[in-house]
C-alpha positions in Angstrom: 0.0 0.0 0.0 2.7 2.4 1.0 6.3 1.8 -0.1 8.8 4.4 1.2 11.8 2.3 0.3 13.9 2.6 3.5 13.7 2.0 7.3 10.5 3.9 7.6 8.5 1.0 6.0 9.2 -1.3 8.9 9.0 1.4 11.5 5.6 2.6 10.3 4.1 -0.7 9.2 1.7 -0.9 12.1 0.5 2.6 11.4 -0.2 1.9 7.7 -2.2 -1.1 8.8 -4.1 0.7 11.5 -7.8 1.6 11.4 -7.2 5.3 11.4 -4.8 5.1 8.4 -7.1 2.9 6.4 -9.9 5.5 7.0 -7.5 8.3 6.0 -6.6 6.4 2.8 -10.3 6.1 1.9 -10.7 9.8 2.5 -7.7 10.6 0.3 -8.8 8.4 -2.5 -12.1 10.3 -2.7 -10.3 13.7 -2.3 -7.9 13.0 -5.2 -10.9 11.9 -7.4 -13.1 14.9 -6.6 -10.8 17.8 -5.9 -7.4 19.1 -6.9 -5.1 17.9 -4.1 -1.4 18.7 -3.4 1.1 17.3 -3.6 0.9 14.7 -6.3 -0.1 11.4 -4.6 3.3 10.0 -5.5 5.1 12.8 -3.7 3.1 12.6 -0.4 5.9 10.7 1.5 8.9 12.4 -0.1 10.1 13.7 3.3 10.5 10.1 4.5 11.8 8.8 1.2 14.6 11.4 1.1 15.6 11.1 4.8 15.7 7.6 6.2 15.3 7.2 10.0 18.9 6.6 10.8 20.0 9.6 8.7 17.9 12.2 10.4 20.1 14.9 12.1 17.6 17.8 12.0 13.8 17.9 11.9 12.0 21.0 10.6 8.2 20.8 11.0 5.8 22.7 8.8 2.0 23.0 8.9 0.6 21.6 5.7 1.7 21.7 2.0 1.5 24.8 -0.1 -1.9 24.9 -1.7 -1.2 26.6 -5.1 -0.2 24.9 -8.3 3.4 23.8 -9.0 4.6 24.3 -5.4 4.2 21.3 -3.0 6.2 18.2 -3.6 6.3 16.6 -0.2 9.0 18.6 1.6 7.8 21.3 4.0 8.7 24.9 2.9 10.1 23.6 -0.4 8.7 24.3 -3.9 9.7 22.8 -7.2 12.6 24.5 -8.8 11.6 27.1 -11.4 8.7 28.5 -9.3 8.8 31.7 -7.2 9.9 31.2 -3.6 6.8 31.7 -1.3 7.1 34.3 1.5 7.9 31.9 4.2 10.8 30.4 2.3 12.1 33.9 1.5 12.1 34.7 5.2 13.9 31.4 6.0 16.6 32.5 3.5 16.8 35.9 5.1 17.5 34.3 8.5 20.1 32.0 7.0 21.8 34.9 5.4 21.8 36.9 8.7 22.9 33.9 10.8 25.5 32.2 8.5 26.1 34.7 5.7 24.7 32.1 3.2 22.7 33.4 0.2 20.3 30.8 -1.2 18.4 33.2 -3.4 17.1 31.6 -6.5 17.0 28.0 -5.1 13.5 27.0 -4.1 13.8 23.2 -3.8 15.1 22.0 -0.5 15.8 18.4 -1.7 19.5 18.8 -0.9 18.8 19.5 2.8 16.5 16.4 2.9 19.2 14.2 1.3 21.7 15.4 3.9 19.7 14.5 7.0 17.1 17.3 7.4 13.6 15.8 7.7 11.3 18.3 6.2 8.0 17.1 7.6 4.6 18.8 7.5 2.2 18.1 10.3 -0.5 17.3 7.7 0.8 15.8 4.4 -1.9 16.8 1.9 -4.2 19.8 1.1 -6.9 20.9 -1.3 -6.0 23.5 -3.9 -6.5 27.0 -2.5 -7.6 25.7 0.9 -5.0 25.9 3.6 -5.6 23.4 6.5 -8.3 21.7 4.5 -7.0 18.2 5.5 -6.4 19.1 9.1 -8.0 16.5 11.4 -8.5 13.7 8.9 -5.8 11.5 10.4 -2.4 12.8 9.3 -1.6 14.2 12.7 -1.7 10.7 14.2 0.9 9.5 11.8 3.2 12.5 12.1 3.0 12.3 15.9 4.2 8.7 15.6 7.1 9.8 13.4 8.2 12.3 16.0 7.8 9.7 18.8 10.0 7.3 16.9 12.7 9.9 16.3 12.5 10.8 20.1 13.5 7.2 20.7 16.7 7.6 18.7 19.9 7.3 20.8 21.8 9.7 18.5 21.0 13.4 19.2 18.6 15.2 16.9 17.8 18.9 16.5 14.1 19.7 16.3 13.2 23.1 14.8 9.6 24.0 15.8 8.4 27.1 14.0 4.9 28.4 14.9 2.1 27.0 17.0 1.3 23.9 15.1 5.0 22.8 15.1 5.5 23.8 18.8 2.6 21.5 19.7 4.9 18.6 18.8 7.4 19.6 21.5 5.6 17.4 24.1 6.6 14.4 22.0 10.3 15.1 22.4 11.0 13.9 25.9 14.6 12.6 25.7 17.0 15.3 27.0 19.8 14.4 24.6 17.8 16.0 21.8 17.7 19.7 21.2 14.4 21.5 20.7 14.5 25.0 19.1 11.2 26.9 19.1 10.2 30.2 17.7 7.6 32.0 15.6 6.6 30.8 12.2 8.6 32.3 9.2 5.4 33.6 7.7 5.3 37.4 7.0 2.5 37.6 9.6 4.8 36.4 12.4 8.4 36.3 11.3 9.2 39.6 13.2 7.8 38.1 16.4 10.9 35.9 17.0 11.8 34.0 13.8 14.2 36.7 12.6 17.2 36.5 14.9 16.5 33.0 16.2 19.8 31.7 14.7 18.5 28.2 14.6 20.7 27.2 11.8 24.0 28.0 13.5 22.7 26.7 16.8 21.8 23.4 15.2 25.3 23.0 13.7 26.9 23.9 17.0 24.9 21.2 18.8 25.7 18.6 16.1 29.4 19.5 16.3 29.5 19.2 20.1 27.9 15.8 19.8 30.5 14.5 17.3 28.1 14.7 14.4 28.6 16.3 11.0 27.1 19.7 10.5 24.4 20.4 8.0 25.5 22.2 4.8 22.8 24.9 4.7 24.2 26.3 1.4 21.9 25.0 -1.3 24.1 26.4 -4.1 27.1 24.1 -3.3 27.4 21.1 -5.6 
């Protein structure tokens, strides 16, 4: 039914066979038939496909996918290359530039981060076109909670970046003290000036990884 292609398949097998997920699957089949839904059904689990369980070093949690055409492709805050960067991504890049002096302008696809151990996970993995939060409450939160719980069980330290109220609600699932939880406002233009700008989460994450003997994340998307 679901084939991610790495460790997540075995770790989430019980979830994909559960009553709530089977109900969610029925809802999604109908939604994709009767509405325009993002991302493409084959991209829903890209965050897990690109970043296997053992490879996760940093987790960034978003709300739900972008809901306009040619944007969402299964990684939070990322849009397919060749499309304009949404305001939240623009603000993320502003903070990276301020924090680390890195200019990612012109790169909109965050696949490189995902492939290097940054799990770009939305709280809800699908959305109707033009209707933000339209798939909230249909079952995705149960699955993404379980993903966070499994990561919390990891012996290797992980950095969790929780931006905004929806993401910060996941903080209660990170109970092991060897992980680092970084919380602040959402990078949306509506809230970025309330604490996202100046949070320095990117340098703090690398400092934490370095102190724990782990390789830092290369936040520069232009490097080959």
